[in-house]
C-alpha angles and dihedrals in degrees: 000000000000122000096256095051091044092050093049092046092049091046093050090047092051092048090049090051090049093052090048090052089042094054091046092044089050096049105030102060095057089046092051093042090053091049100039108019128244097280096050093041089058089067091066098065089033092058092051090047097048097043087046087066086075088068085077089083096046104041092077089067103031093043096055101035095083093056097051095039090051090054092049093048093045087057088048088235105152094175095054090044089056092049092048094048097044093046088056095042095048094046091048091050092053092048093051092047089054092044097049098078090051092051091049092049092049092048095049092047100036093130088067092060107039141024112266131189114255113279095012098102098100096043091045091053092052091046092052091046092053091047089050092054089045089054091055090051094049091048089062090041089060090057093049092046089061091079094060091038093056089047086059091246098132088150089069092046087054090050088064089058091046092053091047094048097043092049092049095050094043091051093046091055093045094047094046095045101039106024119020142310110250145132091242090057090057091047091052090052091051091051096049091047091053093049094052092044090050092053091055090045090056089051090056090049092055092045100049100034105031091155092061115085127186103250121152090197087072091065111125127186090215091061093045091051089052091050092048093045084074098019094058090064091044086060089054090049090049091051090051090047091054091051089048104042111014105042098074098084093044093053092047094044093051097043106028102023139245096294093058089045088054091052093049091048088060091060092038089057090072093046089051091049091054090046090051090048092054090047089051092056099039092040091063087068095052099085092042093050090050090049092049090049093049088051091045094237092146100157093056091047092054094048091049091051093050094051095043091051091056096044095044093049092052093044092053089045090056092052095044092046091055091049092049093054095048098033097114094046092044097054092045095050097036099050116000134318092253090062090068086085088071092067093105091053088048091055094048090052094047108033098080097045099094095059093040101045100039091076094064095103086064090062091065090051091052090051093048091052090043089238097143104117100082094041088048094055092044093048092050094048093046091046091054089049089051092053094049094044093047093052092048095048094047097041103037104032136050093246094098108166090008089059092064092045093048092047092052092047095050098045097040089051091053091053103038104027098038109024106031099054091048093048094045092048090052093050092048095045093236130131113292092236095054099103096035089070090070092051093050090056091052091050088061091055095047090048090055089048093054090052091050090048088067097038102042100069090052091057106030136040116206116189105148141050091246093058092041092054092045093051092044092054092046092050093047090052089049094051092043091057090051090049092052090051090052091057117093120246090253092051092050090051092049093050094047089047093053092049102043107023110104098206 
């Protein structure tokens, strides 16, 4: 499969996965809130978030394996590929064996760590235990997925996620409708989905790297050191990412309680969907960037990164702009009318995303060049600042939920909007202002959206899903036209060429 076809296939696969997650993310929260209540529902995203902290000890291996395995396979060196894979697999196995007792202890004593609704202690413990086991399964899945990822078959890697997600949702509905509504039922569904996804992941591993065999005797310290030379800084980046993106619900749960955490998780759901969307688009470039790096086609890699940064920023700006304009209508129709009052919180959470998520293609370039140390330190420091600022704003001001949202917006903007474009431009030897151009274009779109947010309710009344969908599509088309105008003539030609050129 040539690079263009692979890129388009990966991109379409990522977009399909995003829309699947989007539909589920759109429908599932109201269903769970109706069944469980806001406070209890808040424990579901909280469990995923807290158990996800354990990935801090595995990302150093999983995050760097694809780079080194790609280089080995590009050289057609089966022996080195076996040493690289088995060094990663064996080290990961040891780490998870050590980690398991801590996950079990935390799950069985979860009420000692977070605020729980009355009477939910037993179900919450079982839910957290199931999510913990699912985490262990997906950690191994990430290793097996590397084979298809390096083969530039991101569509198949995404299929693992589709199988996992579809199984989970189907089981949740069946358990809640035919058996009983409970947190432990949701946890069981998560576990079964992870098991089935892991089985398919192992099949991909055997298909795309048949010469690699699981053999702990092929573990070599030299290979592990190479993995961790990059992976160690990926751990630092992951820690910073946790402090940036996964600390909000913990702070709110501990200071304001589980009900407020449940409310915030409703708004955060849309932020996470946009983040996942941006990862879906930028992630399609990851295998291609690694391939270009392994082949030393650096000029092409840089041009691809520049264009993708601009397009992704504007695409996210279009989606966020639509959500800003319809935010009040959306929350009222989606959950309950009284939730329309949360539209200002919704805007604070969403408004900064275009300038902060559009830089994600640059992360793949940093990883390919093994330039992860400085971003790692910066991410960790900014994440720590986010934690401190969030606690101060929630605890010592009247901002409450807004304090967490404002803290995240300020600190993430400093890291992604200010630092990352400058650092990437320096590494690529391009003008320092190169990647700021994309952000400036998105600011224009969001500015128009904020004006429409005030004007729209005075002109239109939206009281049904039909009208909401119609207005959303019309607004997206409007912002898309503006985005295309904001592209340069060269950028428009490059995009049209990638889409329509046959060779």
